[in-house]
matplotlib code that plots the C-alpha trace (Angstrom):
import matplotlib.pyplot as plt

x = [0.0, 1.4, 0.9, 0.9, 0.7, 1.1, -0.5, -0.8, 0.8, 2.2, 3.8, 6.0, 7.4, 10.9, 11.8, 15.6, 16.3, 14.7, 11.1, 10.4, 13.1, 12.0, 8.4, 9.6, 11.6, 8.9, 6.2, 8.5, 9.4, 5.7, 5.2, 4.0, 5.0, 6.6, 7.2, 9.2, 10.8, 13.4, 15.2, 18.5, 19.5, 22.1, 19.6, 17.4, 20.3, 20.7, 17.1, 16.1, 16.3, 12.5, 11.6, 10.8, 12.4, 12.7, 14.3, 11.5, 11.0, 7.6, 7.1, 6.8, 3.4, 4.6, 7.3, 4.9, 2.3, 4.8, 5.5, 1.8, 1.2, 3.5, 2.1, -1.6, -2.7, -2.3, -4.0, -2.7, -3.6, -1.4, -0.3, 2.2, 3.0, 6.3, 8.2, 9.1, 11.8, 12.8, 12.4, 14.2, 15.3, 14.9, 12.5, 9.3, 10.1, 13.4, 11.9, 11.9, 9.1, 11.2, 12.0, 8.4, 7.2, 9.8, 8.7, 5.1, 5.7, 7.5, 5.4, 1.9, 1.7, 3.1, 0.3, -2.3, -0.7, -0.6, -4.1, -5.5, -4.1, -4.9, -8.4, -10.1, -8.4, -9.3, -12.9, -13.1, -11.5, -13.7, -10.7, -7.3, -5.3, -3.7, -1.1, 0.4, 3.6, 4.7, 7.6, 9.9, 11.1, 7.9, 9.4, 10.1, 7.4, 7.6, 7.3, 4.3, 2.7, 3.1, 1.7, -1.4, -1.8, -1.4, -4.0, -6.5, -5.8, -5.7, -9.3, -10.6, -9.1, -11.0, -14.5, -16.2, -13.1, -13.8, -10.1, -8.6, -6.2, -3.7, -1.5, 1.4, 1.3, 4.0, 3.1, 2.7, 5.4, 3.6, 0.9, 2.8, 6.1, 8.7, 9.5, 12.5, 12.1, 11.8, 9.3, 5.9, 2.4, -0.7, -4.0, -6.3, -9.9, -9.0, -6.8, -9.6, -12.2, -15.7, -16.1, -15.9, -18.7, -19.4, -18.4, -14.7, -12.9, -11.8, -8.8, -5.9, -4.2, -1.5, 2.2, 2.4, 5.8, 5.2, 3.6, 0.3, -1.3, -2.9, -6.3, -7.3, -10.5, -9.5, -7.8]
y = [0.0, 3.4, 6.3, 9.9, 13.0, 15.4, 18.7, 17.9, 20.1, 18.7, 20.1, 17.8, 19.0, 18.0, 16.9, 17.2, 13.7, 10.3, 9.5, 13.1, 13.2, 9.8, 11.1, 14.3, 12.4, 9.8, 12.4, 14.5, 11.4, 10.8, 14.4, 16.4, 19.9, 19.5, 22.0, 21.1, 22.6, 21.6, 23.1, 22.1, 23.7, 21.0, 18.3, 20.7, 21.8, 18.3, 18.0, 18.3, 21.9, 22.1, 21.1, 24.3, 24.3, 26.6, 26.6, 26.6, 25.7, 23.9, 24.4, 28.1, 29.0, 32.3, 30.7, 28.1, 30.8, 32.8, 29.7, 28.8, 32.4, 31.5, 28.0, 28.2, 30.9, 28.4, 25.5, 22.4, 18.7, 16.9, 18.0, 15.5, 16.2, 14.4, 16.5, 15.0, 14.5, 11.4, 13.1, 12.3, 8.7, 8.6, 7.6, 9.6, 11.1, 12.5, 14.3, 18.1, 20.4, 21.8, 18.4, 17.4, 20.7, 20.5, 17.0, 17.9, 21.2, 19.6, 16.4, 17.6, 21.4, 21.5, 19.1, 21.4, 24.5, 22.9, 21.5, 24.8, 26.5, 23.8, 22.8, 25.9, 25.4, 21.8, 22.5, 25.3, 23.0, 20.0, 17.8, 17.4, 14.8, 15.2, 12.5, 12.4, 10.4, 9.4, 7.1, 6.5, 3.9, 2.8, 2.6, 6.3, 7.9, 11.3, 9.7, 7.6, 10.6, 12.5, 9.5, 9.4, 13.1, 12.7, 9.9, 12.1, 15.2, 13.1, 11.9, 15.2, 17.1, 14.9, 15.8, 17.6, 18.2, 15.6, 14.9, 11.4, 11.1, 8.4, 8.2, 5.9, 4.7, 2.8, 3.2, -0.1, -2.5, -5.3, -5.3, -4.3, -5.5, -2.7, -1.9, 0.1, 3.2, 2.4, -0.5, -0.2, -1.0, -1.9, -1.0, -3.9, -3.8, -4.5, -1.4, 1.0, 2.4, 3.6, 7.1, 9.9, 12.3, 14.7, 12.4, 12.4, 9.6, 6.3, 6.5, 4.1, 3.3, 1.1, 1.9, 4.5, 5.5, 5.7, 8.4, 6.6, 3.9, 1.3, 0.3, -3.3, -5.1, -8.6, -9.6]
z = [0.0, -1.0, 1.3, 0.0, 2.0, -0.9, -0.2, 3.6, 6.3, 9.5, 12.6, 14.8, 18.1, 19.1, 15.6, 15.9, 17.2, 18.1, 17.3, 16.4, 13.7, 12.4, 12.1, 10.4, 7.8, 7.2, 6.6, 4.4, 2.4, 1.4, 0.4, 3.4, 4.1, 7.5, 10.2, 13.3, 16.4, 18.9, 21.8, 20.2, 16.9, 16.0, 15.1, 13.1, 11.0, 9.5, 8.4, 4.7, 3.4, 2.7, 6.3, 8.2, 11.6, 14.6, 18.0, 20.5, 24.1, 24.0, 27.7, 26.9, 25.4, 24.1, 22.0, 20.7, 19.9, 17.8, 15.7, 15.3, 14.1, 11.2, 10.5, 11.0, 8.5, 5.6, 7.6, 9.2, 8.8, 11.4, 14.9, 16.3, 20.0, 20.4, 22.9, 26.3, 28.8, 30.8, 34.1, 37.4, 37.9, 41.7, 44.4, 44.5, 47.9, 46.5, 43.5, 43.9, 42.8, 40.0, 38.7, 38.6, 37.1, 34.3, 33.4, 33.3, 31.5, 28.6, 28.4, 29.3, 29.2, 25.6, 24.4, 25.9, 24.3, 20.9, 21.1, 22.2, 19.0, 16.4, 17.6, 16.3, 12.9, 12.7, 13.5, 10.9, 8.3, 9.2, 9.5, 11.4, 13.3, 16.7, 17.6, 21.1, 21.4, 24.9, 25.8, 28.6, 31.2, 33.0, 36.5, 36.6, 38.6, 36.9, 33.5, 34.5, 36.0, 32.7, 30.8, 33.0, 32.5, 28.8, 28.8, 30.5, 28.3, 25.2, 25.7, 26.9, 24.0, 21.6, 22.8, 20.0, 18.0, 15.4, 15.0, 15.0, 17.8, 18.7, 21.8, 22.4, 26.0, 27.9, 31.6, 33.4, 32.3, 34.2, 31.5, 28.4, 27.1, 26.9, 23.3, 22.1, 20.0, 16.3, 16.6, 15.1, 16.2, 14.2, 16.0, 16.6, 17.5, 21.1, 21.2, 20.4, 22.7, 21.7, 20.3, 22.8, 23.6, 20.8, 17.9, 18.3, 16.4, 17.9, 20.2, 20.0, 23.3, 21.7, 21.1, 18.3, 17.1, 13.3, 11.2, 10.6, 12.8, 10.5, 11.8, 11.4, 12.5, 11.7, 14.9]

ax = plt.figure().add_subplot(projection="3d")
ax.plot(x, y, z, "-o")
ax.set_aspect("equal")
plt.show()
């Protein structure tokens, strides 16, 4: 099956390295006009010349808003929230307020800031996709807290938006096998929950680390 995103526009946060970079390159390869940002310029400088990139701290809504002011006038089809930090690797009683706040600001606040800007555009267009990518070592309490926050926000943001949303979730290693970055997931019927209130699209709670999550109903 050939996938073409010719004429589509996508914004990927934290696209300078890792899953974000892989997503940028994959969407660019199949024809999308891709915008991305990262806090580190070095990774952005090695992306294809026609990928629009900016140095932005996604935990700062003012910086994100300035970038959205450049992107959104011509519309947007895909919003990929990829930014996140590993957070502190210590016992919960040893985590400081600043460490917790930083982890939540990058992993959760940024998703809210982005959804807040793109939701009106998607509603006006009648289409749009928000993809929230979350990964991390599941025994890190700050990461798990961020994933649970993303899980709640992910469902809430879909109410009435009419946008298909996928979220990769890895919190709870006792129930899910840990998978390294770079693996793929195909949604099954069991992975999806019923439509949210207001007609939002099905939500996939499987691992998502590719541009598109193929939906299958035969297993």
